C-alpha positions, 0 to 999 in steps of 0.5 A: 401116402397116408393121410396122417403123413400130410396132416389131413384127416382121412374123412376129408380125403373122401371129399373128392369122391363127391366132387369137392376139391380139398385145398391145404395152402402153405404159409410161413410159420411162427416164430420165424414169421409174425402173425401179420405175415402168416395172415398175409399168406393165408389171404393170398391163398384165399385170393388165389383160390377165388380168382385163379383156381377155376381159370387155371385148373377148371375147378368149381369155386363153389365146391371147395373145402379149405383145410389145414392142420393145427393153425392151418385150420384156424387160418382157413376160417 
């Protein structure tokens, strides 16, 4: 699969080579969802990463990169 197909710039796909886990969570989209629902999804994703990711997948939470295309990049900040 090409990085363009999943909306992630090619340079970010190199992060695992240096031990960084790349995360791109899904969220509800406008106009079907309002901004509060979208932010709730983003907050839930961040909370999952902080609390469960290490336990479930043995991933170091200090070596994460959160990304997303379009609004997803903004939501990750």
